C-alpha positions in Angstrom: 8.0 128.4 90.1 5.5 130.8 91.6 5.2 131.3 95.4 3.6 133.7 97.9 6.9 134.9 99.6 10.7 135.0 98.9 12.9 135.9 101.8 15.8 137.1 100.0 19.5 138.0 100.7 19.9 136.6 104.0 21.9 133.6 105.8 19.4 130.8 106.7 20.1 128.5 109.5 19.4 124.8 108.6 19.9 121.8 110.4 22.8 120.9 108.2 24.3 124.4 108.7 23.9 128.0 107.8 23.3 128.8 104.0 23.6 132.0 102.2 20.2 131.5 100.3 16.7 132.6 99.8 13.9 131.1 101.6 10.6 130.1 99.7 7.1 130.0 101.2 3.9 129.2 99.7 0.8 129.1 101.7 1.7 127.9 105.2 4.7 125.8 104.3 8.4 126.3 103.4 8.7 124.8 99.6 12.4 125.8 98.8 15.8 127.0 99.8 17.3 128.5 96.5 20.4 130.7 95.6 20.1 134.3 95.8 20.2 134.5 91.9 17.6 131.8 91.1 14.7 133.2 89.4 11.4 132.9 91.1 8.2 134.3 90.6 7.2 135.5 94.1 4.2 137.9 95.2 6.0 139.3 98.0 9.8 139.7 98.4 11.0 140.1 102.0 14.5 141.6 102.0 16.8 140.0 104.7 20.1 141.3 103.3 22.6 141.3 106.0 20.3 139.4 108.3 19.9 136.0 109.6 16.9 133.9 108.9 16.3 131.5 112.0 13.3 129.0 113.0 10.8 130.5 115.4 11.1 129.6 118.9 9.2 126.5 120.2 8.7 127.3 124.0 7.4 124.6 126.0 7.1 126.1 129.1 4.9 129.3 129.1 2.3 130.5 132.0 -0.4 132.5 130.4 -2.4 132.7 133.6 -5.7 132.4 131.6 -8.2 131.1 132.9 -8.5 132.4 136.4 -5.4 134.8 136.9 -5.8 137.2 134.1 -5.1 140.2 136.2 -1.5 139.0 135.7 -1.5 138.0 131.8 -3.8 136.2 129.4 -3.4 134.4 126.3 -3.7 137.2 124.0 -1.1 139.4 126.1 1.3 136.3 126.2 1.2 135.7 122.6 1.7 139.5 121.7 5.1 139.1 123.6 5.7 135.9 121.9 5.3 137.5 118.3 7.6 140.3 119.2 10.0 137.8 121.0 10.4 135.4 117.9 8.3 132.7 119.4 6.0 131.1 117.0 4.8 128.1 119.2 4.0 128.0 122.7 2.8 125.2 125.2 0.9 126.7 128.2 1.2 125.3 131.6 -1.6 123.9 133.9 -1.2 125.9 137.1 -4.4 127.8 136.4 -7.9 128.3 138.1 -9.4 125.7 137.4 -6.0 123.8 137.0 -5.8 121.7 133.7 -6.6 118.2 134.9 -9.4 116.9 132.6 -10.8 116.5 129.3 -13.3 119.2 130.3 -10.8 121.7 131.5 -8.5 120.8 128.7 -11.0 121.4 126.1 -12.1 124.6 127.7 -8.5 126.1 127.5 -8.2 124.9 123.9 -11.1 127.1 123.0 -9.6 130.1 124.6 -6.2 129.5 122.8 -8.4 129.2 119.5 -10.2 132.5 120.2 -7.1 134.4 121.4 -3.8 133.2 120.4 -1.6 135.0 117.8 0.8 132.1 117.6 0.6 128.5 117.3 0.0 126.6 120.6 -0.3 123.6 122.8 -1.0 122.9 126.3 0.4 120.6 129.1 -2.2 119.3 131.5 -1.3 118.2 134.8 -1.1 114.5 135.2 -2.9 114.4 138.6 -6.2 112.4 137.5 -5.0 108.9 136.3 -8.4 108.2 134.5 -8.0 111.3 132.4 -4.6 110.8 131.1 -5.4 108.6 128.1 -8.4 110.6 127.0 -6.5 113.9 127.2 -3.6 112.4 125.3 -5.9 111.6 122.3 -6.9 115.5 122.3 -3.7 116.5 120.6 -1.5 117.4 123.4 2.5 116.7 123.3 3.2 116.5 126.9 1.8 116.4 130.4 3.1 118.4 133.6 3.5 117.9 137.1 5.1 120.0 140.1 6.8 118.0 142.9 6.3 121.3 145.2 3.7 122.7 147.6 3.8 126.4 148.2 4.8 127.5 151.7 3.1 130.7 153.0 0.9 131.1 149.7 -1.2 129.4 147.4 0.1 130.1 144.2 2.0 129.5 141.7 1.7 125.8 142.4 -2.1 125.6 143.3 -3.9 122.3 144.4 -4.5 119.9 141.7 -1.1 120.3 140.0 1.2 118.6 142.4 2.3 115.0 143.0 5.0 114.1 145.5 4.4 110.3 146.3 6.9 107.9 144.4 4.2 105.6 143.8 2.0 108.0 142.3 4.7 109.5 140.0 5.5 105.9 138.7 1.8 105.1 138.3 1.4 108.4 136.1 4.7 107.4 134.2 3.4 103.8 133.6 0.2 105.4 131.9 1.9 108.2 130.3 4.4 105.7 128.8 1.4 104.1 126.8 0.4 107.3 125.2 3.9 108.1 123.8 3.8 111.8 125.4 6.6 113.2 127.3 6.3 114.0 130.9 7.4 117.4 132.2 8.4 117.5 135.7 9.3 120.4 138.1 11.6 118.5 140.3 11.7 119.4 144.1 12.2 117.4 147.2 9.2 118.6 149.2 10.1 116.8 152.6 13.7 118.4 152.6 12.5 121.8 151.6 10.0 121.9 154.4 12.8 121.4 156.8 15.1 123.9 155.1 12.5 126.5 154.8 11.5 125.9 158.3 14.9 126.7 159.5 15.2 130.2 158.0 11.5 131.2 158.9 12.1 129.9 162.5 14.9 132.5 162.5 12.7 135.1 161.2 14.4 135.3 157.9 12.1 136.2 155.4 13.9 138.3 152.9 15.0 137.6 149.2 18.3 136.7 150.3 16.9 134.1 152.7 14.7 132.7 150.3 17.5 132.6 147.5 19.6 130.8 150.2 17.2 128.3 151.2 16.2 127.1 147.6 20.1 126.7 146.9 21.0 125.2 150.3 23.4 122.4 150.8 24.5 122.4 147.0 21.1 122.3 145.8 19.9 119.1 147.6 16.2 119.7 147.0 16.7 119.8 143.3 19.3 116.7 143.0 17.4 114.4 145.4 14.1 114.9 143.3 16.1 114.5 139.9 17.8 111.5 141.0 14.1 110.0 142.1 12.7 111.0 138.5 15.5 109.5 136.6 15.4 106.2 138.2 11.6 106.1 137.9 12.0 107.0 134.2 14.3 104.1 133.8 11.8 101.9 135.6 9.0 102.8 133.5 10.1 103.6 130.1 8.4 107.1 130.3 10.0 109.9 128.4 10.5 112.6 131.0 11.5 116.4 130.7 13.1 117.8 133.6 12.5 121.8 134.2 14.6 124.3 136.0 17.9 122.6 135.6 20.5 124.5 137.8 22.9 122.5 139.7 26.3 121.0 138.8 25.2 117.6 140.0 21.9 117.7 138.3 23.8 118.2 135.0 26.0 115.3 135.8 23.2 113.0 136.6 21.5 113.9 133.4 24.5 113.2 131.3 24.9 109.8 133.0 21.3 109.1 132.5 21.4 109.8 128.9 24.5 107.7 128.3 22.6 104.7 129.8 19.7 105.2 127.4 17.1 106.9 129.6 14.8 109.1 127.5 15.2 112.2 129.4 15.4 115.8 128.1 15.8 119.0 130.1 15.7 122.6 129.9 17.1 125.8 131.0 15.0 128.9 131.4 15.9 132.5 130.8 16.6 133.4 134.3 19.5 131.2 134.6 21.9 132.4 132.0 20.8 136.0 132.5 19.2 136.8 136.0 20.5 134.2 138.5 23.7 135.9 140.0 23.9 137.2 143.9 24.0 140.7 142.6 20.8 140.1 140.6 19.0 139.0 144.1 20.7 141.9 146.1 19.5 144.6 143.2 16.2 143.2 142.2 15.1 141.3 145.3 11.7 139.6 144.6 12.0 140.8 140.8 14.8 138.4 140.1 13.3 135.2 142.0 12.7 132.5 140.3 16.1 131.3 141.8 19.6 132.3 142.7 22.2 129.9 141.2 25.6 129.7 142.7 28.4 130.0 140.3 29.5 126.3 140.2 25.9 125.8 139.0 25.7 128.4 136.5 29.1 127.2 135.2 27.9 123.6 134.9 24.7 124.7 133.2 26.7 126.7 130.5 29.0 123.9 129.9 25.7 121.6 129.7 24.2 123.9 127.0 27.5 123.9 124.9 28.1 119.9 125.0 24.4 119.1 124.3 23.6 117.7 127.8 20.9 120.4 128.2 18.7 119.8 125.3 16.7 123.4 124.8 15.7 126.8 126.0 12.2 127.3 127.5 11.3 130.8 128.8 9.2 129.6 132.0 7.5 133.0 131.4 5.8 133.6 134.6 4.3 137.2 135.1 3.2 138.6 138.3 2.1 142.2 139.1 4.3 144.7 141.1 1.8 144.3 144.0 2.4 140.6 144.2 6.1 141.0 143.9 6.9 144.1 146.1 5.6 142.3 149.4 8.8 140.1 148.7 11.1 142.6 150.0 10.0 141.8 153.6 7.8 138.6 153.3 9.4 136.8 150.4 7.7 133.4 151.1 4.6 135.6 150.5 5.5 136.8 147.1 4.6 135.1 144.1 7.9 133.7 142.5 8.7 133.5 138.7 9.7 136.0 136.2 8.5 137.3 132.7 10.5 136.1 130.0 8.9 135.2 126.6 9.6 138.6 125.1 13.3 138.9 125.4 14.6 135.3 125.6 15.6 135.1 122.1 17.2 138.2 121.8 19.1 137.7 124.9 20.3 134.3 123.5 21.4 135.8 120.4 23.3 138.4 122.3 24.9 135.7 124.1 26.4 134.6 120.5 27.6 138.0 120.0 29.5 137.7 123.6 30.7 134.2 122.3 29.0 132.3 125.0 27.2 130.1 122.4 27.1 129.5 118.7 24.3 130.8 116.6 23.8 127.0 115.4 23.7 125.9 119.3 21.1 128.9 120.1 18.9 127.5 117.2 19.1 124.0 118.3 18.0 125.0 121.8 15.3 127.4 120.6 13.9 125.1 117.8 15.2 122.0 116.5 15.4 120.2 119.7 11.9 120.8 121.0 10.3 120.1 117.7 12.2 116.7 117.9 11.4 116.1 121.4 7.9 117.1 121.8 6.4 115.6 118.8 6.5 118.3 116.1 9.5 116.8 114.0 8.8 117.2 110.5 6.2 119.9 110.9 7.9 122.8 112.9 11.4 124.0 114.1 13.3 123.8 110.8 13.3 125.8 107.7 13.5 123.0 105.3 10.7 122.2 102.7 7.6 120.7 104.0 7.7 122.4 107.4 5.5 125.2 108.6 6.9 128.6 107.7 7.7 129.6 111.2 10.7 132.0 111.1 12.3 135.2 112.1 14.5 137.6 110.7 17.2 138.9 113.1 19.6 141.5 113.1 22.9 140.4 114.8 24.4 143.9 115.2 21.6 145.9 116.4 22.5 147.7 119.5 19.4 148.6 121.7 18.1 148.8 125.2 15.4 146.6 126.9 12.8 148.8 128.5 9.8 148.8 130.7 8.2 151.2 128.1 8.1 148.5 125.4 6.9 145.5 127.6 3.8 144.1 126.2 2.8 142.2 129.2 -0.2 143.3 131.3 2.2 143.6 134.4 4.2 146.3 132.7 7.6 145.4 133.8 10.6 143.4 132.8 13.5 142.2 135.2 15.6 143.3 132.1 14.8 146.9 132.4 18.0 148.7 131.2 19.9 145.8 129.9 21.7 146.5 126.6 21.4 144.0 123.9 23.2 143.6 120.6 20.8 141.5 118.5 17.2 142.0 117.7 14.2 140.1 116.3 13.0 142.4 113.5 10.2 140.2 111.9 8.4 136.9 113.0 6.3 134.8 110.6 3.8 132.0 111.9 2.9 129.4 108.9 3.8 132.1 106.3 2.0 134.9 107.8 3.4 137.9 109.3 2.9 138.5 113.1 5.5 141.0 113.9 7.4 143.6 111.9 8.8 147.1 112.2 8.4 147.1 115.8 4.9 146.4 116.1 2.8 143.0 116.5 0.6 142.6 113.3 -0.9 139.3 113.9 -4.7 139.0 115.2 -6.1 137.1 118.0 -7.2 133.6 116.8 -4.5 133.5 114.2 -2.8 130.6 116.1 -3.7 127.0 115.6 -3.2 123.8 117.5 0.5 122.5 117.2 0.2 118.7 117.0 1.1 115.8 114.8 -1.6 113.6 116.5 -4.9 112.6 115.4 -7.1 114.8 117.6 -10.2 113.6 119.4 -12.6 116.2 120.5 
């Protein structure tokens, strides 16, 4: 047998469990998993002795900021970070300028990915124009997205054209999306309750990071829980597969657990900031740089339990870069600050560090990072697993590499990470996408345009 690449000496994590074996790659595909002593004629032998060989992350929630907001980030710099962070497929989000709401805007975004992306990609257009949903579904997308939120005191990160709040509008969109077989990603948020809660804080002149954090977590997370209850009921009524972003309350985890037991097709995600950046100490220390959201201890405990028991399906970065200038205003005017935190470069290493700390098993991290996203977002049999026939998207990780995250190593345009100074005990050493190296020896080696559309659909352009 002759192959292009043999990854030798490592421990490969397969859906059936870890095996001490070698991974065989020919062209873009995994073609075999064989014993270390099995003779194979390989053009290249990549030594993974003492390391783990894992599927690359499929990150279904990524904000590239292109087009329209490239002072923050763009597709090229996003995928630089992806390659360095062991992410081999990204799904971009539609809160762009113009927002991705139509065949025309989706085609333009796909053209940008084709020119600039180092890793494989897809995109989640907004489901705000009913007449555009079926035509966009035929273009190879795997999901739609909507925000149940309107920004207070700013126009971004939830611009006009990406929001949907009326329950009838949501049900109509679900009815149409259900006919396409795609999944509907929803940012849950009860805007009416939030208007009242925010109004109380702002009327008192409380516009600090602490006030903002408290408002979004107010009354045990009521703005999240009520919205999630509505989404789950409408999903049941429509038969539409839904995916809930930003899970963070104990009641929400319990509601999703019950919905799954009733057979509702719901998946959900946890983003990098919850397990690693959501304590009150983070808010006090980092202020606007930590927000995203503050999660009280009971919510964080429930989420960790949901991660371990399978209620929570996957990790997604919610990579959301903003400039220092857009963050700094938040120290005194938090409702004017752009919220969200960058995360794609360091999420996989932080999750592997959680394995070293005994918080998750390595098998569970791989499930959250790769196996579940591939199954739930239309890529089963093509991506997400290191078994023959799948794309050879993999990382080699050292589980005993002690290092410190630093702003000096950030590949984002913004030049900062909320994890600056964080010590980590595991590292991504090498990343391959479809059998081609994109990161090795601390350097991104992939090129713009190397990525391809990640879909199993028949694509109409």
